[in-house]
C-alpha positions in Angstrom: -0.3 -0.1 -0.1 0.7 3.3 -1.0 -0.1 6.8 0.9 -0.4 10.4 -1.2 -0.8 13.2 0.2 -0.2 17.1 0.0 2.0 18.2 3.3 4.9 20.1 4.1 8.2 18.2 5.4 7.4 18.6 8.9 3.9 17.4 9.2 4.5 14.5 6.8 7.3 13.3 9.0 5.4 14.0 12.3 2.2 12.0 11.0 4.1 9.6 9.9 6.7 9.1 13.0 3.7 9.4 15.6 0.7 7.2 14.4 3.6 4.4 12.9 2.6 4.9 9.4 5.9 3.1 8.2 3.9 -0.2 9.4 1.1 0.5 7.4 2.0 1.8 4.0 5.2 0.7 1.8 5.5 4.1 -0.4 4.8 7.9 0.7 3.9 9.9 -2.1 4.3 13.2 -0.3 3.8 16.4 -2.7 6.6 18.2 -0.4 8.9 15.8 -1.9 7.4 14.8 -5.2 7.1 18.6 -5.9 3.2 17.6 -7.7 0.0 17.9 -5.5 -3.8 16.6 -5.6 -6.1 17.2 -7.6 -3.5 17.5 -10.4 -3.4 14.3 -12.3 0.2 14.7 -12.7 1.1 13.3 -8.6 -1.5 9.9 -9.5 0.5 9.4 -12.7 3.9 9.2 -10.7 2.4 7.4 -7.8 1.5 4.5 -10.7 4.8 5.2 -12.6 6.9 4.5 -9.5 5.0 1.4 -8.0 5.0 -0.1 -11.7 1.5 -1.4 -11.2 -1.6 -0.9 -13.1 -4.3 1.4 -13.0 -6.9 -1.2 -12.6 -5.1 -3.0 -10.2 -5.3 0.2 -8.1 -7.7 1.7 -5.2 -7.5 5.4 -4.3 -9.5 6.6 -0.9 -10.2 10.0 -0.6 -12.8 12.1 1.5 -12.8 15.2 -1.3 -14.0 14.2 -4.4 -11.9 16.2 -6.5 -9.0 14.6 -5.6 -10.8 11.3 -7.1 -11.7 12.6 -10.4 -7.8 12.2 -11.8 -7.2 8.7 -10.4 -10.7 7.8 -11.9 -10.0 9.4 -15.5 -6.5 7.1 -15.3 -8.6 4.1 -14.5 -7.6 3.8 -11.1 -10.6 2.6 -8.8 -12.0 5.2 -6.5 -13.6 5.4 -3.2 -14.8 8.4 -1.6 -14.0 7.9 2.4 -17.6 8.4 4.0 -17.0 6.3 7.4 -15.3 3.1 7.9 -18.0 1.0 7.7 -19.0 2.1 4.1 -15.0 1.8 3.4 -15.1 -1.9 4.5 -17.9 -2.5 2.4 -16.6 -0.7 -0.4 -13.6 -2.2 -0.2 -15.2 -6.3 -0.1 -17.4 -5.5 -3.2 -13.7 -4.9 -4.9 -12.4 -8.2 -3.4 -10.4 -6.1 -0.8 -10.8 -7.9 3.0 -9.4 -5.0 5.3 
C-alpha cells in the first residue's frame, strides 16, 4: 500500500512517525518531496509509475470528490471516504478484505 498526500515536510514526518504509518504503507508519495499536488493528475501518474502497478489494479481513497476525478480518469478504482463501515463495504466489493 502507498499513500499520496499534500503536506509540508515537517507535518508529513510528524504524522508518519506519530501514527506509525511506516508499518502500514511501503511508499509515501508526498507533495513536499515530489513537487506535485492532488488533485493534479501528474501526482497520480507519478504514483502509478513508481509502483509499476497498472491503474486498473489500484484503488485510491480520499474524502474529497475533487481528488478522485483524476485517478478515476486514469482507470484507478476510487472510493470516497464516508466512514469506516462504508469503506470496508466498498473495499469488500472490490475483493479487498481489510
